[in-house]
C-alpha positions in Angstrom: 82.1 75.0 115.3 84.0 77.6 117.3 85.9 80.5 115.7 89.4 79.1 116.2 92.1 78.7 113.6 92.8 75.0 113.1 96.5 75.4 112.3 97.6 78.1 114.8 95.0 77.9 117.5 94.2 81.6 117.3 90.9 82.6 118.9 88.9 85.6 120.1 90.4 88.0 122.5 88.6 90.3 125.0 89.1 94.0 125.3 87.3 97.3 125.8 85.4 99.8 123.8 86.6 103.2 125.0 84.4 106.2 124.4 85.5 109.8 124.1 84.5 110.2 127.8 86.8 107.2 128.6 83.9 105.0 129.5 84.9 101.3 129.0 82.6 98.5 128.0 83.7 95.0 127.2 84.0 93.8 123.6 85.4 90.8 121.7 88.1 90.8 119.0 87.4 87.9 116.7 90.2 86.2 114.8 90.3 86.9 111.1 89.3 83.4 109.8 88.7 82.1 106.3 87.3 78.7 105.3 89.6 77.4 102.6 90.2 74.1 100.7 93.8 72.9 100.3 95.2 70.1 98.1 97.8 67.9 99.9 99.8 66.1 97.2 101.5 63.6 99.6 98.1 62.2 100.7 96.4 62.9 97.3 93.3 64.5 98.8 91.6 67.8 99.4 91.0 69.1 103.0 88.9 72.1 104.1 90.4 74.1 107.0 89.3 77.1 108.9 92.5 79.2 109.0 93.5 82.6 110.1 94.9 85.0 107.5 98.3 84.9 109.2 98.3 81.1 108.8 97.4 81.5 105.2 100.5 83.7 104.7 102.6 81.0 106.4 101.1 78.4 104.0 102.0 80.6 101.0 105.6 80.9 102.4 106.3 77.4 103.7 103.8 75.2 101.9 100.7 73.4 103.2 102.5 70.1 104.1 105.1 71.9 106.4 102.4 74.0 108.1 100.2 70.9 108.7 103.2 69.0 110.2 103.9 71.9 112.6 100.2 72.0 113.6 100.2 68.3 114.3 103.4 68.6 116.4 101.8 71.5 118.4 98.6 69.5 118.9 96.2 71.6 116.9 95.4 68.9 114.3 94.7 65.3 114.9 97.1 62.8 113.5 
């Protein structure tokens, strides 16, 4: 499976390594992803999601149900 956050859609970005002599070579900035299990009380089941740490902070702030609803509205999760 690709390294993409299932709730926010964050994925790898491309940039440059810059040496002291200002030589530039391509590099990849991966998203900070964590595989985590969440309990959804409305559906009475556990789900495992690959989420970014910023999405994890949103889950702690808003709750898993609200964040999953937003992700479904934005098209990141299947209904």
